[in-house]
All heavy atoms as a GROMACS GRO file, in nm:
protein
  556
    1MET      N    1 -26.163   3.325  -0.629
    1MET     CA    2 -26.129   3.227  -0.529
    1MET      C    3 -26.030   3.128  -0.590
    1MET      O    4 -26.051   3.078  -0.700
    1MET     CB    5 -26.252   3.153  -0.480
    1MET     CG    6 -26.220   3.047  -0.376
    1MET     SD    7 -26.360   2.953  -0.316
    1MET     CE    8 -26.439   3.074  -0.215
    2VAL      N    9 -25.924   3.103  -0.516
    2VAL     CA   10 -25.824   3.003  -0.554
    2VAL      C   11 -25.841   2.885  -0.460
    2VAL      O   12 -25.842   2.903  -0.338
    2VAL     CB   13 -25.681   3.059  -0.543
    2VAL    CG1   14 -25.578   2.954  -0.578
    2VAL    CG2   15 -25.665   3.182  -0.631
    3ARG      N   16 -25.855   2.768  -0.516
    3ARG     CA   17 -25.871   2.647  -0.435
    3ARG      C   18 -25.749   2.559  -0.454
    3ARG      O   19 -25.705   2.538  -0.566
    3ARG     CB   20 -25.997   2.573  -0.477
    3ARG     CG   21 -26.121   2.653  -0.451
    3ARG     CD   22 -26.243   2.580  -0.502
    3ARG     NE   23 -26.362   2.655  -0.463
    3ARG     CZ   24 -26.464   2.676  -0.542
    3ARG    NH1   25 -26.463   2.629  -0.665
    3ARG    NH2   26 -26.568   2.744  -0.500
    4VAL      N   27 -25.697   2.508  -0.343
    4VAL     CA   28 -25.580   2.420  -0.348
    4VAL      C   29 -25.610   2.292  -0.269
    4VAL      O   30 -25.687   2.292  -0.173
    4VAL     CB   31 -25.453   2.488  -0.293
    4VAL    CG1   32 -25.399   2.588  -0.391
    4VAL    CG2   33 -25.479   2.554  -0.161
    5ARG      N   34 -25.545   2.186  -0.314
    5ARG     CA   35 -25.564   2.055  -0.252
    5ARG      C   36 -25.427   1.992  -0.233
    5ARG      O   37 -25.342   2.001  -0.321
    5ARG     CB   38 -25.649   1.968  -0.342
    5ARG     CG   39 -25.670   1.830  -0.292
    5ARG     CD   40 -25.761   1.755  -0.387
    5ARG     NE   41 -25.757   1.614  -0.357
    5ARG     CZ   42 -25.792   1.520  -0.441
    5ARG    NH1   43 -25.835   1.552  -0.561
    5ARG    NH2   44 -25.786   1.395  -0.407
    6SER      N   45 -25.408   1.928  -0.120
    6SER     CA   46 -25.282   1.860  -0.092
    6SER      C   47 -25.307   1.710  -0.080
    6SER      O   48 -25.401   1.667  -0.014
    6SER     CB   49 -25.220   1.912   0.038
    6SER     OG   50 -25.108   1.834   0.072
    7LEU      N   51 -25.220   1.633  -0.141
    7LEU     CA   52 -25.223   1.488  -0.127
    7LEU      C   53 -25.110   1.439  -0.038
    7LEU      O   54 -25.087   1.319  -0.026
    7LEU     CB   55 -25.216   1.421  -0.264
    7LEU     CG   56 -25.331   1.457  -0.359
    7LEU    CD1   57 -25.308   1.393  -0.496
    7LEU    CD2   58 -25.463   1.415  -0.301
    8ALA      N   59 -25.041   1.533   0.026
    8ALA     CA   60 -24.929   1.500   0.114
    8ALA      C   61 -24.980   1.438   0.244
    8ALA      O   62 -25.087   1.473   0.293
    8ALA     CB   63 -24.847   1.624   0.143
    9ASP      N   64 -24.901   1.349   0.301
    9ASP     CA   65 -24.940   1.284   0.426
    9ASP      C   66 -24.897   1.362   0.550
    9ASP      O   67 -24.903   1.312   0.662
    9ASP     CB   68 -24.889   1.140   0.432
    9ASP     CG   69 -24.738   1.130   0.420
    9ASP    OD1   70 -24.673   1.234   0.406
    9ASP    OD2   71 -24.687   1.018   0.426
   10THR      N   72 -24.854   1.487   0.530
   10THR     CA   73 -24.823   1.579   0.639
   10THR      C   74 -24.876   1.718   0.600
   10THR      O   75 -24.896   1.746   0.481
   10THR     CB   76 -24.670   1.590   0.662
   10THR    OG1   77 -24.610   1.637   0.541
   10THR    CG2   78 -24.610   1.457   0.702
   11PRO      N   79 -24.899   1.805   0.698
   11PRO     CA   80 -24.941   1.941   0.663
   11PRO      C   81 -24.832   2.010   0.580
   11PRO      O   82 -24.713   1.985   0.598
   11PRO     CB   83 -24.957   2.009   0.799
   11PRO     CG   84 -24.970   1.899   0.898
   11PRO     CD   85 -24.892   1.784   0.842
   12VAL      N   86 -24.873   2.096   0.488
   12VAL     CA   87 -24.778   2.168   0.405
   12VAL      C   88 -24.812   2.317   0.402
   12VAL      O   89 -24.926   2.356   0.427
   12VAL     CB   90 -24.774   2.114   0.260
   12VAL    CG1   91 -24.722   1.973   0.255
   12VAL    CG2   92 -24.910   2.124   0.194
   13SER      N   93 -24.712   2.395   0.372
   13SER     CA   94 -24.730   2.539   0.350
   13SER      C   95 -24.687   2.568   0.208
   13SER      O   96 -24.587   2.516   0.161
   13SER     CB   97 -24.645   2.621   0.446
   13SER     OG   98 -24.690   2.603   0.578
   14CYS      N   99 -24.764   2.649   0.140
   14CYS     CA  100 -24.725   2.691   0.006
   14CYS      C  101 -24.742   2.842  -0.004
   14CYS      O  102 -24.799   2.906   0.084
   14CYS     CB  103 -24.806   2.618  -0.101
   14CYS     SG  104 -24.982   2.650  -0.097
   15ARG      N  105 -24.690   2.897  -0.111
   15ARG     CA  106 -24.696   3.042  -0.131
   15ARG      C  107 -24.762   3.068  -0.266
   15ARG      O  108 -24.714   3.022  -0.368
   15ARG     CB  109 -24.554   3.100  -0.127
   15ARG     CG  110 -24.493   3.085   0.011
   15ARG     CD  111 -24.342   3.107   0.015
   15ARG     NE  112 -24.288   3.203  -0.077
   15ARG     CZ  113 -24.269   3.333  -0.049
   15ARG    NH1  114 -24.301   3.380   0.068
   15ARG    NH2  115 -24.217   3.413  -0.138
   16LEU      N  116 -24.869   3.141  -0.263
   16LEU     CA  117 -24.944   3.174  -0.384
   16LEU      C  118 -24.894   3.307  -0.440
   16LEU      O  119 -24.883   3.404  -0.367
   16LEU     CB  120 -25.093   3.184  -0.349
   16LEU     CG  121 -25.187   3.224  -0.460
   16LEU    CD1  122 -25.189   3.118  -0.570
   16LEU    CD2  123 -25.327   3.244  -0.403
   17ARG      N  124 -24.864   3.307  -0.569
   17ARG     CA  125 -24.820   3.430  -0.636
   17ARG      C  126 -24.909   3.455  -0.756
   17ARG      O  127 -24.958   3.362  -0.818
   17ARG     CB  128 -24.676   3.416  -0.686
   17ARG     CG  129 -24.576   3.404  -0.576
   17ARG     CD  130 -24.438   3.383  -0.639
   17ARG     NE  131 -24.334   3.398  -0.542
   17ARG     CZ  132 -24.278   3.513  -0.506
   17ARG    NH1  133 -24.317   3.624  -0.560
   17ARG    NH2  134 -24.184   3.517  -0.417
   18THR      N  135 -24.927   3.582  -0.788
   18THR     CA  136 -25.005   3.623  -0.904
   18THR      C  137 -24.939   3.745  -0.967
   18THR      O  138 -24.877   3.824  -0.896
   18THR     CB  139 -25.152   3.653  -0.866
   18THR    OG1  140 -25.221   3.702  -0.980
   18THR    CG2  141 -25.161   3.753  -0.755
   19PRO      N  142 -24.951   3.760  -1.098
   19PRO     CA  143 -24.894   3.880  -1.161
   19PRO      C  144 -24.978   4.005  -1.135
   19PRO      O  145 -24.937   4.115  -1.167
   19PRO     CB  146 -24.893   3.845  -1.310
   19PRO     CG  147 -25.003   3.746  -1.326
   19PRO     CD  148 -25.006   3.667  -1.197
   20PHE      N  149 -25.096   3.988  -1.076
   20PHE     CA  150 -25.185   4.099  -1.048
   20PHE      C  151 -25.160   4.153  -0.908
   20PHE      O  152 -25.114   4.082  -0.819
   20PHE     CB  153 -25.331   4.055  -1.060
   20PHE     CG  154 -25.360   3.990  -1.192
   20PHE    CD1  155 -25.374   3.853  -1.202
   20PHE    CD2  156 -25.371   4.066  -1.307
   20PHE    CE1  157 -25.401   3.792  -1.323
   20PHE    CE2  158 -25.397   4.007  -1.429
   20PHE     CZ  159 -25.411   3.870  -1.438
   21THR      N  160 -25.192   4.280  -0.886
   21THR     CA  161 -25.177   4.341  -0.754
   21THR      C  162 -25.292   4.296  -0.665
   21THR      O  163 -25.409   4.315  -0.699
   21THR     CB  164 -25.177   4.494  -0.765
   21THR    OG1  165 -25.071   4.533  -0.851
   21THR    CG2  166 -25.159   4.558  -0.629
   22VAL      N  167 -25.259   4.233  -0.553
   22VAL     CA  168 -25.359   4.184  -0.458
   22VAL      C  169 -25.375   4.288  -0.347
   22VAL      O  170 -25.277   4.324  -0.283
   22VAL     CB  171 -25.317   4.048  -0.399
   22VAL    CG1  172 -25.415   4.002  -0.293
   22VAL    CG2  173 -25.303   3.945  -0.509
   23THR      N  174 -25.497   4.336  -0.327
   23THR     CA  175 -25.521   4.435  -0.222
   23THR      C  176 -25.565   4.369  -0.092
   23THR      O  177 -25.550   4.427   0.014
   23THR     CB  178 -25.627   4.538  -0.266
   23THR    OG1  179 -25.749   4.469  -0.296
   23THR    CG2  180 -25.579   4.616  -0.387
   24GLN      N  181 -25.619   4.247  -0.100
   24GLN     CA  182 -25.660   4.174   0.020
   24GLN      C  183 -25.664   4.025  -0.012
   24GLN      O  184 -25.705   3.986  -0.122
   24GLN     CB  185 -25.798   4.220   0.067
   24GLN     CG  186 -25.843   4.152   0.194
   24GLN     CD  187 -25.982   4.197   0.238
   24GLN    OE1  188 -26.061   4.244   0.157
   24GLN    NE2  189 -26.011   4.182   0.365
   25ALA      N  190 -25.622   3.944   0.084
   25ALA     CA  191 -25.632   3.798   0.073
   25ALA      C  192 -25.705   3.746   0.195
   25ALA      O  193 -25.675   3.787   0.308
   25ALA     CB  194 -25.493   3.736   0.063
   26VAL      N  195 -25.801   3.657   0.172
   26VAL     CA  196 -25.884   3.604   0.280
   26VAL      C  197 -25.886   3.452   0.269
   26VAL      O  198 -25.921   3.397   0.165
   26VAL     CB  199 -26.027   3.660   0.272
   26VAL    CG1  200 -26.114   3.602   0.382
   26VAL    CG2  201 -26.027   3.811   0.280
   27ARG      N  202 -25.850   3.385   0.378
   27ARG     CA  203 -25.859   3.239   0.385
   27ARG      C  204 -26.003   3.203   0.419
   27ARG      O  205 -26.066   3.264   0.504
   27ARG     CB  206 -25.763   3.186   0.493
   27ARG     CG  207 -25.774   3.039   0.526
   27ARG     CD  208 -25.721   2.954   0.412
   27ARG     NE  209 -25.745   2.814   0.436
   27ARG     CZ  210 -25.654   2.728   0.478
   27ARG    NH1  211 -25.532   2.770   0.501
   27ARG    NH2  212 -25.685   2.603   0.496
   28THR      N  213 -26.056   3.103   0.353
   28THR     CA  214 -26.193   3.060   0.374
   28THR      C  215 -26.202   2.911   0.342
   28THR      O  216 -26.101   2.846   0.318
   28THR     CB  217 -26.289   3.145   0.288
   28THR    OG1  218 -26.423   3.112   0.318
   28THR    CG2  219 -26.264   3.127   0.140
   29ASN      N  220 -26.323   2.858   0.341
   29ASN     CA  221 -26.340   2.720   0.296
   29ASN      C  222 -26.400   2.723   0.155
   29ASN      O  223 -26.423   2.830   0.099
   29ASN     CB  224 -26.426   2.640   0.394
   29ASN     CG  225 -26.567   2.694   0.408
   29ASN    OD1  226 -26.618   2.766   0.323
   29ASN    ND2  227 -26.631   2.661   0.519
   30TYR      N  228 -26.425   2.608   0.098
   30TYR     CA  229 -26.473   2.602  -0.040
   30TYR      C  230 -26.608   2.670  -0.059
   30TYR      O  231 -26.646   2.705  -0.169
   30TYR     CB  232 -26.482   2.457  -0.085
   30TYR     CG  233 -26.352   2.404  -0.143
   30TYR    CD1  234 -26.229   2.452  -0.104
   30TYR    CD2  235 -26.355   2.305  -0.239
   30TYR    CE1  236 -26.112   2.404  -0.157
   30TYR    CE2  237 -26.238   2.256  -0.294
   30TYR     CZ  238 -26.118   2.305  -0.253
   30TYR     OH  239 -26.003   2.257  -0.308
   31LEU      N  240 -26.682   2.688   0.047
   31LEU     CA  241 -26.813   2.752   0.040
   31LEU      C  242 -26.804   2.902   0.068
   31LEU      O  243 -26.904   2.973   0.062
   31LEU     CB  244 -26.911   2.688   0.137
   31LEU     CG  245 -26.938   2.539   0.115
   31LEU    CD1  246 -27.028   2.484   0.224
   31LEU    CD2  247 -27.000   2.516  -0.022
   32GLY      N  248 -26.685   2.951   0.101
   32GLY     CA  249 -26.667   3.093   0.130
   32GLY      C  250 -26.706   3.130   0.273
   32GLY      O  251 -26.726   3.247   0.303
   33LEU      N  252 -26.714   3.032   0.361
   33LEU     CA  253 -26.754   3.056   0.500
   33LEU      C  254 -26.633   3.077   0.590
   33LEU      O  255 -26.524   3.032   0.560
   33LEU     CB  256 -26.838   2.939   0.550
   33LEU     CG  257 -26.962   2.904   0.466
   33LEU    CD1  258 -27.027   2.778   0.520
   33LEU    CD2  259 -27.059   3.019   0.464
   34ALA      N  260 -26.655   3.141   0.704
   34ALA     CA  261 -26.554   3.164   0.807
   34ALA      C  262 -26.428   3.231   0.752
   34ALA      O  263 -26.316   3.182   0.770
   34ALA     CB  264 -26.519   3.032   0.878
   35PRO      N  265 -26.441   3.345   0.685
   35PRO     CA  266 -26.323   3.412   0.628
   35PRO      C  267 -26.233   3.472   0.735
   35PRO      O  268 -26.279   3.516   0.839
   35PRO     CB  269 -26.385   3.522   0.541
   35PRO     CG  270 -26.516   3.552   0.606
   35PRO     CD  271 -26.564   3.420   0.663
   36ARG      N  272 -26.102   3.470   0.707
   36ARG     CA  273 -26.005   3.538   0.794
   36ARG      C  274 -25.892   3.589   0.707
   36ARG      O  275 -25.846   3.522   0.614
   36ARG     CB  276 -25.955   3.449   0.906
   36ARG     CG  277 -25.928   3.310   0.877
   36ARG     CD  278 -25.890   3.230   1.001
   36ARG     NE  279 -25.790   3.132   0.966
   36ARG     CZ  280 -25.815   3.017   0.910
   36ARG    NH1  281 -25.937   2.983   0.883
   36ARG    NH2  282 -25.718   2.936   0.880
   37ASP      N  283 -25.851   3.712   0.737
   37ASP     CA  284 -25.748   3.779   0.657
   37ASP      C  285 -25.614   3.707   0.663
   37ASP      O  286 -25.578   3.649   0.765
   37ASP     CB  287 -25.729   3.923   0.704
   37ASP     CG  288 -25.844   4.014   0.667
   37ASP    OD1  289 -25.919   3.979   0.574
   37ASP    OD2  290 -25.859   4.120   0.729
   38ILE      N  291 -25.541   3.714   0.553
   38ILE     CA  292 -25.405   3.661   0.544
   38ILE      C  293 -25.313   3.778   0.514
   38ILE      O  294 -25.340   3.858   0.425
   38ILE     CB  295 -25.392   3.559   0.429
   38ILE    CG1  296 -25.487   3.442   0.446
   38ILE    CG2  297 -25.248   3.510   0.418
   38ILE    CD1  298 -25.488   3.349   0.327
   39GLU      N  299 -25.206   3.790   0.589
   39GLU     CA  300 -25.105   3.892   0.563
   39GLU      C  301 -25.008   3.840   0.457
   39GLU      O  302 -24.949   3.733   0.475
   39GLU     CB  303 -25.026   3.924   0.690
   39GLU     CG  304 -25.089   4.028   0.778
   39GLU     CD  305 -25.109   4.161   0.709
   39GLU    OE1  306 -25.016   4.212   0.644
   39GLU    OE2  307 -25.219   4.215   0.722
   40PRO      N  308 -24.990   3.912   0.348
   40PRO     CA  309 -24.891   3.869   0.248
   40PRO      C  310 -24.749   3.876   0.304
   40PRO      O  311 -24.722   3.953   0.394
   40PRO     CB  312 -24.908   3.970   0.134
   40PRO     CG  313 -25.032   4.046   0.164
   40PRO     CD  314 -25.061   4.032   0.310
   41ASP      N  315 -24.663   3.793   0.247
   41ASP     CA  316 -24.521   3.799   0.281
   41ASP      C  317 -24.461   3.928   0.225
   41ASP      O  318 -24.523   3.992   0.140
   41ASP     CB  319 -24.448   3.679   0.221
   41ASP     CG  320 -24.483   3.549   0.292
   41ASP    OD1  321 -24.530   3.556   0.408
   41ASP    OD2  322 -24.463   3.442   0.232
   42PRO      N  323 -24.342   3.968   0.271
   42PRO     CA  324 -24.281   4.091   0.221
   42PRO      C  325 -24.265   4.095   0.068
   42PRO      O  326 -24.268   4.200   0.008
   42PRO     CB  327 -24.144   4.094   0.290
   42PRO     CG  328 -24.165   4.017   0.416
   42PRO     CD  329 -24.265   3.909   0.380
   43ASP      N  330 -24.252   3.978   0.005
   43ASP     CA  331 -24.239   3.974  -0.142
   43ASP      C  332 -24.375   3.962  -0.212
   43ASP      O  333 -24.382   3.933  -0.330
   43ASP     CB  334 -24.146   3.861  -0.184
   43ASP     CG  335 -24.202   3.724  -0.151
   43ASP    OD1  336 -24.307   3.716  -0.083
   43ASP    OD2  337 -24.142   3.625  -0.194
   44HIS      N  338 -24.484   3.985  -0.135
   44HIS     CA  339 -24.622   3.988  -0.184
   44HIS      C  340 -24.682   3.850  -0.212
   44HIS      O  341 -24.794   3.842  -0.262
   44HIS     CB  342 -24.636   4.077  -0.308
   44HIS     CG  343 -24.586   4.215  -0.286
   44HIS    ND1  344 -24.651   4.307  -0.206
   44HIS    CD2  345 -24.474   4.277  -0.330
   44HIS    CE1  346 -24.582   4.419  -0.204
   44HIS    NE2  347 -24.474   4.404  -0.276
   45ALA      N  348 -24.611   3.742  -0.182
   45ALA     CA  349 -24.668   3.608  -0.194
   45ALA      C  350 -24.768   3.586  -0.080
   45ALA      O  351 -24.752   3.641   0.029
   45ALA     CB  352 -24.560   3.501  -0.189
   46ILE      N  353 -24.870   3.506  -0.106
   46ILE     CA  354 -24.973   3.477  -0.006
   46ILE      C  355 -24.944   3.339   0.053
   46ILE      O  356 -24.948   3.239  -0.018
   46ILE     CB  357 -25.114   3.477  -0.070
   46ILE    CG1  358 -25.139   3.605  -0.151
   46ILE    CG2  359 -25.220   3.454   0.035
   46ILE    CD1  360 -25.136   3.733  -0.072
   47PRO      N  361 -24.912   3.332   0.182
   47PRO     CA  362 -24.884   3.201   0.243
   47PRO      C  363 -25.013   3.125   0.271
   47PRO      O  364 -25.111   3.183   0.319
   47PRO     CB  365 -24.813   3.238   0.374
   47PRO     CG  366 -24.865   3.374   0.408
   47PRO     CD  367 -24.895   3.442   0.277
   48ILE      N  368 -25.013   2.997   0.238
   48ILE     CA  369 -25.130   2.912   0.259
   48ILE      C  370 -25.086   2.785   0.332
   48ILE      O  371 -24.999   2.713   0.282
   48ILE     CB  372 -25.197   2.873   0.127
   48ILE    CG1  373 -25.232   2.997   0.045
   48ILE    CG2  374 -25.322   2.789   0.152
   48ILE    CD1  375 -25.278   2.965  -0.095
   49ASP      N  376 -25.146   2.758   0.446
   49ASP     CA  377 -25.122   2.633   0.518
   49ASP      C  378 -25.233   2.537   0.480
   49ASP      O  379 -25.351   2.570   0.487
   49ASP     CB  380 -25.122   2.657   0.669
   49ASP     CG  381 -25.005   2.744   0.712
   49ASP    OD1  382 -24.897   2.730   0.654
   49ASP    OD2  383 -25.024   2.826   0.803
   50ILE      N  384 -25.193   2.414   0.442
   50ILE     CA  385 -25.289   2.313   0.401
   50ILE      C  386 -25.273   2.192   0.491
   50ILE      O  387 -25.162   2.140   0.507
   50ILE     CB  388 -25.267   2.272   0.254
   50ILE    CG1  389 -25.262   2.397   0.165
   50ILE    CG2  390 -25.377   2.178   0.206
   50ILE    CD1  391 -25.215   2.370   0.025
   51PRO      N  392 -25.383   2.145   0.551
   51PRO     CA  393 -25.372   2.029   0.640
   51PRO      C  394 -25.342   1.900   0.563
   51PRO      O  395 -25.356   1.895   0.441
   51PRO     CB  396 -25.510   2.022   0.707
   51PRO     CG  397 -25.602   2.095   0.616
   51PRO     CD  398 -25.519   2.196   0.542
   52THR      N  399 -25.304   1.798   0.635
   52THR     CA  400 -25.278   1.667   0.577
   52THR      C  401 -25.395   1.623   0.490
   52THR      O  402 -25.510   1.626   0.534
   52THR     CB  403 -25.256   1.564   0.690
   52THR    OG1  404 -25.148   1.608   0.771
   52THR    CG2  405 -25.227   1.426   0.634
   53LEU      N  406 -25.365   1.587   0.365
   53LEU     CA  407 -25.467   1.542   0.270
   53LEU      C  408 -25.587   1.637   0.264
   53LEU      O  409 -25.701   1.596   0.244
   53LEU     CB  410 -25.516   1.401   0.305
   53LEU     CG  411 -25.408   1.293   0.306
   53LEU    CD1  412 -25.463   1.164   0.361
   53LEU    CD2  413 -25.350   1.274   0.166
   54GLY      N  414 -25.560   1.766   0.282
   54GLY     CA  415 -25.668   1.863   0.294
   54GLY      C  416 -25.680   1.960   0.180
   54GLY      O  417 -25.612   1.950   0.077
   55THR      N  418 -25.769   2.054   0.200
   55THR     CA  419 -25.796   2.158   0.101
   55THR      C  420 -25.791   2.295   0.167
   55THR      O  421 -25.803   2.306   0.289
   55THR     CB  422 -25.934   2.138   0.037
   55THR    OG1  423 -26.033   2.144   0.140
   55THR    CG2  424 -25.944   2.006  -0.035
   56ALA      N  425 -25.776   2.396   0.085
   56ALA     CA  426 -25.780   2.534   0.133
   56ALA      C  427 -25.838   2.620   0.020
   56ALA      O  428 -25.828   2.585  -0.097
   56ALA     CB  429 -25.641   2.582   0.171
   57ALA      N  430 -25.896   2.731   0.058
   57ALA     CA  431 -25.946   2.827  -0.040
   57ALA      C  432 -25.905   2.966   0.004
   57ALA      O  433 -25.907   2.998   0.122
   57ALA     CB  434 -26.097   2.816  -0.050
   58VAL      N  435 -25.867   3.046  -0.093
   58VAL     CA  436 -25.824   3.184  -0.067
   58VAL      C  437 -25.897   3.274  -0.166
   58VAL      O  438 -25.896   3.248  -0.287
   58VAL     CB  439 -25.672   3.200  -0.084
   58VAL    CG1  440 -25.630   3.344  -0.062
   58VAL    CG2  441 -25.598   3.108   0.012
   59VAL      N  442 -25.961   3.377  -0.113
   59VAL     CA  443 -26.026   3.476  -0.198
   59VAL      C  444 -25.929   3.594  -0.211
   59VAL      O  445 -25.884   3.649  -0.110
   59VAL     CB  446 -26.160   3.523  -0.138
   59VAL    CG1  447 -26.220   3.635  -0.223
   59VAL    CG2  448 -26.256   3.406  -0.125
   60LEU      N  449 -25.897   3.629  -0.335
   60LEU     CA  450 -25.807   3.740  -0.361
   60LEU      C  451 -25.886   3.858  -0.414
   60LEU      O  452 -25.962   3.845  -0.510
   60LEU     CB  453 -25.702   3.700  -0.465
   60LEU     CG  454 -25.612   3.581  -0.430
   60LEU    CD1  455 -25.520   3.550  -0.547
   60LEU    CD2  456 -25.535   3.608  -0.304
   61GLN      N  457 -25.867   3.974  -0.351
   61GLN     CA  458 -25.924   4.098  -0.401
   61GLN      C  459 -25.815   4.164  -0.484
   61GLN      O  460 -25.707   4.194  -0.431
   61GLN     CB  461 -25.967   4.188  -0.285
   61GLN     CG  462 -26.025   4.319  -0.327
   61GLN     CD  463 -26.160   4.302  -0.394
   61GLN    OE1  464 -26.244   4.226  -0.348
   61GLN    NE2  465 -26.180   4.374  -0.501
   62LEU      N  466 -25.840   4.184  -0.611
   62LEU     CA  467 -25.740   4.241  -0.700
   62LEU      C  468 -25.762   4.391  -0.716
   62LEU      O  469 -25.875   4.438  -0.714
   62LEU     CB  470 -25.746   4.173  -0.837
   62LEU     CG  471 -25.729   4.021  -0.836
   62LEU    CD1  472 -25.740   3.967  -0.978
   62LEU    CD2  473 -25.599   3.979  -0.771
   63ALA      N  474 -25.651   4.462  -0.734
   63ALA     CA  475 -25.659   4.606  -0.756
   63ALA      C  476 -25.723   4.632  -0.893
   63ALA      O  477 -25.702   4.556  -0.988
   63ALA     CB  478 -25.520   4.668  -0.750
   64ALA      N  479 -25.799   4.739  -0.902
   64ALA     CA  480 -25.857   4.779  -1.030
   64ALA      C  481 -25.745   4.823  -1.124
   64ALA      O  482 -25.650   4.888  -1.080
   64ALA     CB  483 -25.956   4.892  -1.010
   65PRO      N  484 -25.753   4.786  -1.251
   65PRO     CA  485 -25.648   4.828  -1.344
   65PRO      C  486 -25.648   4.980  -1.361
   65PRO      O  487 -25.753   5.044  -1.357
   65PRO     CB  488 -25.683   4.758  -1.474
   65PRO     CG  489 -25.822   4.712  -1.460
   65PRO     CD  490 -25.855   4.707  -1.312
   66THR      N  491 -25.530   5.035  -1.377
   66THR     CA  492 -25.517   5.179  -1.401
   66THR      C  493 -25.541   5.205  -1.549
   66THR      O  494 -25.546   5.113  -1.630
   66THR     CB  495 -25.378   5.230  -1.361
   66THR    OG1  496 -25.283   5.168  -1.448
   66THR    CG2  497 -25.346   5.198  -1.217
   67GLY      N  498 -25.551   5.331  -1.587
   67GLY     CA  499 -25.570   5.367  -1.727
   67GLY      C  500 -25.459   5.313  -1.816
   67GLY      O  501 -25.482   5.264  -1.924
   68ALA      N  502 -25.335   5.320  -1.766
   68ALA     CA  503 -25.220   5.270  -1.845
   68ALA      C  504 -25.230   5.119  -1.864
   68ALA      O  505 -25.198   5.067  -1.970
   68ALA     CB  506 -25.089   5.305  -1.775
   69ASP      N  507 -25.278   5.047  -1.762
   69ASP     CA  508 -25.294   4.902  -1.773
   69ASP      C  509 -25.399   4.868  -1.879
   69ASP      O  510 -25.385   4.771  -1.953
   69ASP     CB  511 -25.334   4.841  -1.639
   69ASP     CG  512 -25.222   4.845  -1.537
   69ASP    OD1  513 -25.105   4.858  -1.579
   69ASP    OD2  514 -25.252   4.837  -1.417
   70ARG      N  515 -25.506   4.944  -1.886
   70ARG     CA  516 -25.610   4.919  -1.984
   70ARG      C  517 -25.558   4.936  -2.127
   70ARG      O  518 -25.592   4.861  -2.216
   70ARG     CB  519 -25.729   5.012  -1.960
   70ARG     CG  520 -25.806   4.976  -1.837
   70ARG     CD  521 -25.933   5.059  -1.826
   70ARG     NE  522 -25.992   5.039  -1.695
   70ARG     CZ  523 -26.010   5.135  -1.606
   70ARG    NH1  524 -25.978   5.259  -1.634
   70ARG    NH2  525 -26.063   5.108  -1.489
   71VAL      N  526 -25.473   5.036  -2.145
   71VAL     CA  527 -25.417   5.060  -2.278
   71VAL      C  528 -25.328   4.944  -2.320
   71VAL      O  529 -25.330   4.901  -2.435
   71VAL     CB  530 -25.336   5.193  -2.280
   71VAL    CG1  531 -25.258   5.207  -2.410
   71VAL    CG2  532 -25.430   5.310  -2.261
   72ARG      N  533 -25.252   4.888  -2.224
   72ARG     CA  534 -25.162   4.776  -2.254
   72ARG      C  535 -25.236   4.644  -2.259
   72ARG      O  536 -25.178   4.541  -2.287
   72ARG     CB  537 -25.052   4.770  -2.150
   72ARG     CG  538 -24.952   4.884  -2.159
   72ARG     CD  539 -24.831   4.858  -2.071
   72ARG     NE  540 -24.866   4.842  -1.933
   72ARG     CZ  541 -24.842   4.930  -1.836
   72ARG    NH1  542 -24.781   5.043  -1.866
   72ARG    NH2  543 -24.876   4.906  -1.712
   73GLY      N  544 -25.364   4.644  -2.226
   73GLY     CA  545 -25.442   4.520  -2.234
   73GLY      C  546 -25.433   4.434  -2.112
   73GLY      O  547 -25.461   4.316  -2.116
   74LYS      N  548 -25.397   4.489  -1.998
   74LYS     CA  549 -25.391   4.411  -1.873
   74LYS      C  550 -25.523   4.413  -1.804
   74LYS      O  551 -25.602   4.500  -1.814
   74LYS     CB  552 -25.283   4.467  -1.781
   74LYS     CG  553 -25.145   4.441  -1.833
   74LYS     CD  554 -25.043   4.486  -1.732
   74LYS     CE  555 -24.904   4.461  -1.783
   74LYS     NZ  556 -24.803   4.504  -1.692
   0.00000   0.00000   0.00000
């Protein structure tokens, strides 16, 4: 789970990126309740809308490492 907080006085949108392959992204609250799927952008970034002075949480399902990734230490 990735948790983000905004101190901006207006709603903001941000894009979450990770070096890992994300197979699913789900928007939720800090307790993991009321999940809803998020469609990644074409460049694989996860868009997150954060309300004014608010918080957001995103659960990322990561792809299992392949055999080659294990050898390289990923």
